[in-house]
C-alpha positions as a Python dict, from the first residue, in 0.01 Angstrom:
ca = {
    (1, 'M'): (0, 0, 0),
    (2, 'S'): (348, 115, -98),
    (3, 'S'): (389, 475, -218),
    (4, 'E'): (714, 396, -400),
    (5, 'S'): (717, 385, -776),
    (6, 'R'): (923, 170, -1005),
    (7, 'P'): (1179, 295, -1255),
    (8, 'G'): (1049, 376, -1603),
    (9, 'V'): (1067, 148, -1905),
    (10, 'R'): (1344, 176, -2165),
    (11, 'R'): (1192, 252, -2506),
    (12, 'V'): (1377, 234, -2839),
    (13, 'V'): (1207, 392, -3142),
    (14, 'T'): (1312, 334, -3502),
    (15, 'G'): (1255, 541, -3814),
    (16, 'H'): (1415, 635, -4144),
    (17, 'R'): (1692, 882, -4212),
    (18, 'A'): (1545, 1159, -4428),
    (19, 'A'): (1842, 1187, -4663),
    (20, 'D'): (1852, 827, -4786),
    (21, 'G'): (1570, 629, -4622),
    (22, 'V'): (1807, 405, -4425),
    (23, 'A'): (1646, 254, -4112),
    (24, 'V'): (1791, 401, -3791),
    (25, 'V'): (1722, 429, -3418),
    (26, 'T'): (1561, 772, -3370),
    (27, 'S'): (1537, 769, -2991),
    (28, 'D'): (1644, 553, -2698),
    (29, 'G'): (1546, 653, -2347),
    (30, 'T'): (1352, 583, -2030),
    (31, 'M'): (980, 656, -2028),
    (32, 'P'): (853, 777, -1690),
    (33, 'S'): (510, 701, -1546),
    (34, 'Y'): (250, 923, -1377),
    (35, 'E'): (-23, 862, -1119),
    (36, 'A'): (-336, 729, -1287),
    (37, 'G'): (-562, 960, -1081),
    (38, 'A'): (-880, 942, -876),
    (39, 'G'): (-1030, 596, -842),
    (40, 'F'): (-697, 431, -911),
    (41, 'P'): (-476, 472, -601),
    (42, 'G'): (-143, 291, -623),
    (43, 'L'): (-165, 282, -1003),
    (44, 'R'): (90, 448, -1232),
    (45, 'V'): (72, 461, -1613),
    (46, 'G'): (354, 523, -1859),
    (47, 'P'): (275, 623, -2217),
    (48, 'L'): (487, 440, -2474),
    (49, 'W'): (330, 528, -2812),
    (50, 'A'): (-8, 632, -2950),
    (51, 'T'): (-140, 676, -3300),
    (52, 'T'): (-431, 890, -3412),
    (53, 'S'): (-552, 676, -3699),
    (54, 'L'): (-563, 329, -3849),
    (55, 'P'): (-396, 236, -4067),
    (56, 'V'): (-106, 423, -3908),
    (57, 'D'): (61, 700, -4107),
    (58, 'D'): (345, 825, -3888),
    (59, 'N'): (645, 632, -4022),
    (60, 'N'): (859, 938, -4083),
    (61, 'E'): (685, 1191, -3860),
    (62, 'N'): (902, 1349, -3591),
    (63, 'T'): (625, 1356, -3327),
    (64, 'D'): (699, 1130, -3032),
    (65, 'G'): (394, 904, -3007),
    (66, 'A'): (413, 905, -2627),
    (67, 'T'): (325, 1277, -2630),
    (68, 'R'): (-12, 1211, -2796),
    (69, 'K'): (-283, 1218, -2529),
    (70, 'P'): (-558, 955, -2560),
    (71, 'D'): (-885, 1136, -2623),
    (72, 'G'): (-1135, 856, -2558),
    (73, 'D'): (-1278, 659, -2265),
    (74, 'L'): (-1104, 725, -1930),
    (75, 'G'): (-806, 882, -2106),
    (76, 'I'): (-700, 530, -2205),
    (77, 'V'): (-850, 496, -2555),
    (78, 'M'): (-716, 689, -2854),
    (79, 'R'): (-1020, 747, -3077),
    (80, 'S'): (-965, 586, -3419),
    (81, 'G'): (-618, 482, -3310),
    (82, 'V'): (-402, 277, -3076),
    (83, 'N'): (-253, 348, -2734),
    (84, 'F'): (47, 149, -2606),
    (85, 'Q'): (124, 195, -2236),
    (86, 'Y'): (262, 23, -1930),
    (87, 'T'): (99, 14, -1588),
    (88, 'D'): (259, -28, -1246),
    (89, 'M'): (36, -128, -954),
    (90, 'A'): (143, -111, -591),
    (91, 'P'): (105, -414, -363),
    (92, 'G'): (-252, -425, -231),
    (93, 'A'): (-382, -168, -481),
    (94, 'T'): (-709, -218, -668),
    (95, 'A'): (-822, -46, -989),
    (96, 'A'): (-1195, 25, -982),
    (97, 'T'): (-1411, -167, -1227),
    (98, 'H'): (-1451, 10, -1556),
    (99, 'R'): (-1539, -42, -1923),
    (100, 'T'): (-1390, 113, -2234),
    (101, 'S'): (-1499, 75, -2595),
    (102, 'S'): (-1175, -90, -2695),
    (103, 'L'): (-993, -413, -2759),
    (104, 'D'): (-715, -434, -2501),
    (105, 'H'): (-416, -668, -2515),
    (106, 'N'): (-264, -694, -2164),
    (107, 'I'): (68, -874, -2107),
    (108, 'L'): (201, -937, -1755),
    (109, 'I'): (568, -843, -1723),
    (110, 'S'): (632, -891, -1350),
    (111, 'G'): (449, -950, -1023),
    (112, 'K'): (100, -1091, -978),
    (113, 'L'): (-228, -948, -1100),
    (114, 'I'): (-589, -1050, -1040),
    (115, 'L'): (-844, -980, -1313),
    (116, 'I'): (-1185, -907, -1155),
    (117, 'M'): (-1488, -950, -1381),
    (118, 'E'): (-1840, -806, -1357),
    (119, 'D'): (-1978, -1147, -1245),
    (120, 'G'): (-1741, -1146, -947),
    (121, 'S'): (-1504, -1407, -1088),
    (122, 'E'): (-1131, -1356, -1035),
    (123, 'T'): (-845, -1485, -1248),
    (124, 'L'): (-488, -1484, -1117),
    (125, 'L'): (-210, -1390, -1359),
    (126, 'D'): (121, -1491, -1205),
    (127, 'Q'): (355, -1589, -1487),
    (128, 'P'): (543, -1327, -1690),
    (129, 'G'): (391, -1340, -2037),
    (130, 'D'): (36, -1422, -1916),
    (131, 'I'): (-207, -1241, -2148),
    (132, 'V'): (-561, -1105, -2110),
    (133, 'V'): (-754, -998, -2420),
    (134, 'Q'): (-1018, -755, -2289),
    (135, 'R'): (-1311, -706, -2528),
    (136, 'G'): (-1513, -412, -2399),
    (137, 'T'): (-1614, -585, -2074),
    (138, 'I'): (-1650, -440, -1726),
    (139, 'H'): (-1342, -538, -1530),
    (140, 'G'): (-1102, -431, -1257),
    (141, 'W'): (-753, -524, -1141),
    (142, 'R'): (-596, -605, -804),
    (143, 'N'): (-236, -665, -703),
    (144, 'P'): (-234, -935, -431),
    (145, 'G'): (131, -844, -353),
    (146, 'P'): (378, -861, -205),
    (147, 'E'): (562, -681, -490),
    (148, 'W'): (476, -417, -746),
    (149, 'T'): (311, -548, -1064),
    (150, 'R'): (392, -427, -1416),
    (151, 'W'): (200, -501, -1734),
    (152, 'L'): (192, -372, -2091),
    (153, 'T'): (-132, -284, -2268),
    (154, 'V'): (-209, -220, -2634),
    (155, 'V'): (-549, -45, -2645),
    (156, 'V'): (-722, -45, -2986),
    (157, 'D'): (-1028, 178, -3036),
    (158, 'A'): (-1342, -27, -3099),
    (159, 'K'): (-1713, 9, -3144),
    (160, 'P'): (-1908, -43, -2819),
    (161, 'A'): (-1974, -405, -2724),
    (162, 'V'): (-2326, -518, -2825),
    (163, 'V'): (-2525, -792, -2651),
    (164, 'N'): (-2873, -891, -2772),
    (165, 'G'): (-2881, -587, -2997),
    (166, 'K'): (-2804, -344, -2713),
    (167, 'A'): (-2484, -139, -2699),
    (168, 'L'): (-2319, -167, -2359),
}
């Protein structure tokens, strides 16, 4: 597994000029990533924007959404809000199976990624733009290599999944 990391993602944020309400670019810069932590070797996560409520009410707030720390499951879910992040996975790395009470929209940007489900099935994502909608299920990820993989995720807080009347 490679210990190198990839360059960050360029992020452009828009807002409104306070004086007259004209739409403007408020920031334009590179967003770095950090190591995901124990249980996720070879995985780096870069915060892009998070909100603390839905509907969102931060149109003209000066707080950079990437500085808001998700406070829910595994540090991925923003309770009552949304977390937008990117993930880089080293060749050969595997993310342990996990479940969050969330609705996750995953979009492959580059590389290859294998979705591993609780039943043992594996689905290869190998085309930029491939999408996985994750609905509170137990799943893991693996990069079959030979290159780093990058994907974007929009994590929306959700009630726990329920099957046959039982919350999972």
